[in-house]
C-alpha positions, 0 to 999 in steps of 0.5 A, spaced: 500 500 500 505 504 501 509 503 495 502 504 491 501 511 494 509 513 493 507 511 485 501 515 485 505 521 488 511 521 483 506 520 478 502 526 480 508 530 480 510 528 473 504 530 471 504 537 474 511 539 473 510 541 466 504 545 467 508 549 473 514 550 469 510 552 463 510 560 464 517 563 463 518 570 464 525 570 460 526 575 455 527 583 454 520 587 454 520 595 453 514 600 454 514 608 452 515 612 458 511 619 459 517 623 456 518 619 450 523 615 452 523 607 453 523 603 459 526 596 459 525 590 463 530 584 462 528 578 466 531 571 466 528 565 469 531 559 472 528 552 472 527 553 479 523 559 478 528 564 480 527 571 476 533 576 476 534 581 471 534 589 471 529 595 470 532 601 466 529 607 464 530 615 465 537 614 466 536 609 472 537 602 473 534 597 478 537 590 479 531 585 480 530 579 484 524 575 484 520 568 483 515 566 479 509 564 482 504 560 478 502 565 472 505 571 476 511 573 478 513 577 484 520 581 485 523 587 488 527 592 483 532 595 487 538 600 487 542 605 491 536 610 491 531 605 494 526 599 492 520 598 488 515 592 488 513 588 482 508 583 480 507 581 473 503 576 469 504 574 461 499 577 457 499 576 449 506 578 447 508 581 453 507 582 460 503 586 465 507 589 471 504 593 477 509 597 480 509 599 487 513 603 492 515 600 498 511 603 504 511 603 512 513 596 514 517 595 508 510 593 504 508 595 497 504 601 497 498 598 492 494 605 493 500 608 489 501 603 484 502 604 477 501 599 471 505 598 465 504 593 459 511 591 456 511 588 449 516 583 448 522 585 444 526 578 445 527 572 448 522 567 450 515 565 447 509 568 447 504 565 451 498 562 447 491 566 448 490 572 451 489 574 458 482 578 459 482 585 459 483 589 466 488 589 471 489 581 473 494 583 479 490 589 482 488 588 489 481 589 492 477 596 492 479 597 499 487 597 498 489 591 501 494 587 497 492 580 495 494 574 499 500 571 496 
């Protein structure tokens, strides 16, 4: 009986593994900024789901450290001048990102968050289908962050 349980567990893990690894955020993405320049998001995802990269624009560059969590990623973009919290989700041929400054208690300030849609300019494959319109990462109307 114990052997059957172990076989069932391993089989289930093998069936789920390809689905869990299906989202790959690796690539270079860009979006225009308000001054006519470009903001560039460079992401590298390893097989364990760890994400590294950079966010650059307006003469500043932030180093990114984060993790894929299902269909989303969460990360912290930091430089000598501070840090910004990011949540992202692949959408069409790009990625939709919520940027939030860190507030008291080192928590993201969702009430002041900005949303950017980056187009993939290189790397990775675009996901099949298109996500529904709207903000898939927004928290509830009361301003509290979604549970993660």
